[in-house]
C-alpha positions as CSV (number, residue, x, y, z in Angstrom):
1,M,15.7,-3.4,9.7
2,L,15.0,-1.8,6.4
3,Q,17.8,-2.2,3.9
4,T,18.5,-0.2,0.7
5,V,17.6,-1.7,-2.7
6,V,20.4,-1.6,-5.2
7,F,19.5,-1.3,-8.9
8,S,22.2,-0.7,-11.5
9,G,24.6,0.6,-8.9
10,L,22.1,3.1,-7.5
11,E,20.8,2.7,-4.0
12,F,17.1,3.3,-3.4
13,S,15.0,3.5,-0.3
14,P,13.0,0.2,0.4
15,L,9.9,2.3,0.1
16,V,10.4,2.3,-3.6
17,V,9.4,-1.4,-3.5
18,Y,6.8,-1.1,-0.7
19,F,4.8,1.8,-2.2
20,P,3.7,0.0,-5.4
21,I,2.7,-3.1,-3.4
22,A,0.6,-1.0,-1.0
23,F,-0.9,0.9,-3.9
24,A,-1.8,-2.2,-5.8
25,L,-3.5,-3.7,-2.7
26,S,-5.5,-0.6,-2.1
27,A,-6.5,-0.3,-5.7
28,L,-7.6,-3.9,-5.7
29,T,-9.6,-3.3,-2.5
30,R,-11.2,-0.2,-4.0
31,Y,-12.1,-2.1,-7.2
32,V,-13.8,-4.8,-5.1
33,L,-15.7,-2.3,-3.0
34,H,-17.0,-0.6,-6.2
35,R,-17.9,-3.9,-7.8
36,L,-19.9,-4.9,-4.7
37,D,-21.5,-1.4,-4.4
38,W,-20.2,-1.1,-0.9
39,H,-18.5,2.2,-1.6
40,D,-21.8,4.0,-1.0
41,R,-21.7,3.0,2.7
42,I,-18.4,4.7,3.4
43,W,-18.9,8.1,4.9
44,K,-15.7,9.9,3.8
45,V,-14.3,8.0,0.8
46,A,-11.1,10.0,0.4
47,W,-10.1,9.5,4.1
48,F,-11.0,5.8,3.9
49,E,-8.8,5.3,0.8
50,V,-5.8,7.2,2.3
51,S,-6.1,5.3,5.6
52,L,-6.4,2.0,3.7
53,F,-3.2,2.8,1.8
54,V,-1.4,3.7,5.0
55,C,-2.5,0.4,6.6
56,Y,-1.4,-1.6,3.6
57,L,1.9,0.2,3.6
58,A,2.5,-0.6,7.3
59,L,1.5,-4.2,6.7
60,T,3.9,-4.4,3.7
61,V,6.8,-2.9,5.7
62,F,6.1,-5.2,8.6
63,L,5.9,-8.4,6.5
64,L,8.8,-7.6,4.1
65,S,11.3,-6.0,6.5
66,G,12.7,-9.2,7.7
67,R,12.5,-8.2,11.4
């Protein structure tokens, strides 16, 4: 179950923690793809990057939610 994150007496959604992690993972993947020149093989780059972010977000929520 997702629990709130308390910071200085304020409660935040756990997505405040999960979003930056997923963004960093997708940015790292994008950097690696550009360094290896594999980004030219992707048909729709914008859709690929959005779907990659969503997959990383789902993976982060799954791994860090504590089931």
